[in-house]
N, C-alpha and C positions, 0 to 999 in steps of 0.2 A: 402137218395136221397133228392134232393131239387126241388122245383117247380119253374116255371118261375117267379111267383110273388115274391118268396123269393129271387131269383137271382136279380130281378129288384130292390128290396129294398136294397140289399147289394151294388149294383153298385151305386145307388143314395146316399147311406150313404157314400161310399168311395169318391164320388165327392162332398160331403158336400152339396148336393142339398136338403137333409132332415136330421133332427136330429133324434136320436134314439126315437122311440115311435111315431113319427109323420107320418102321411100318406103322401106319395109322391103326387105331383101334377099330375093330369091325363095326361097332355101334356108330362111331363117328362117321365112318365111311358110308354106311347105309343112309344116315341122315342127309349127308351131302349129296349122295346119288339121287335120292328122292327129290330133293329141292332142285337139283340140276334138271331133272326131267320136267318138273313143273315149270321152272324158269324158262327153259327153251320153248315150251308150249306158249307161255305167256308172251314172250318176246315175239313169237310168230303171230299170235293173235293181235297184238298191238302194232304189228307191221314195223317193228324196229329192225329185226333181222330174222331170217329163217335159216335154221341149222337143223336139217332133217335127221341127223344121226349123231347121238352124243358120243360115239366112238370115232367121229371124224370131224372134229372141231377145227375150223381154219386157224392157222397160226396167228393171223392178225386179230382174231376174236378171242383167243384163249385168255389173255390177261383181263379183258373187259367182262367176259362171261364169268370168269373166276371171281372177279371183284363183286359182281352182282350176287352171285351165290354166297360169297363170303358175308356180304352185308345182310342177306336174308337170314342166315343162320347165326349171325354174330351174337344176338342176345342169348342163344342157347349155350354159347361158349363164354358167357360172362363179359361180353364186350358190347359197347353201344353201337347202334346202327347209325350210319353217317348218310343222311339224305343227300348231301351235296355229292358224295362219292357215287351214289346210285344214279343221280342225274347225269353226272359226267360220263360214267360208264355206258349208260344208255345212249348218250349223244355220240360217243365214239363208235358204238355198234351200229347206230343208224347211218353213220357216214360210211361204214363198210358195205352196207346193203347196196346191191346194184340198183341203179335208178329205175330200170324197167320193172323191178319187183315191187317198188314202192309207189309207182304212179297209179292213180285211179283211172285216168283216161289215157289211152294210147292212140297213136296215129291210126292204127287199123280200125279203131272204133268209129271212125268217121266215114 
């Protein structure tokens, strides 16, 4: 499991906003934290994946959540948003969601 702080460092490293071993700027971290909270809510609303705690992100989801957050904040860091990367990350996260959490009709409903 990854924490919010670890995911923020990963996103900022991918954006080249910090080098390995460097502390991220407080302002940059705050922006990424806000977007992370919003993105996790959006992913749950759209039934892609539900991650209830930003300090307990499943290992299998870290890269894909990180890439979604990265793409969301990319323009603020002078980089273009990549729509294909967003679609791919969402597809990967959707595949991680347990089947019973995404079904609209369950056996017990009959």
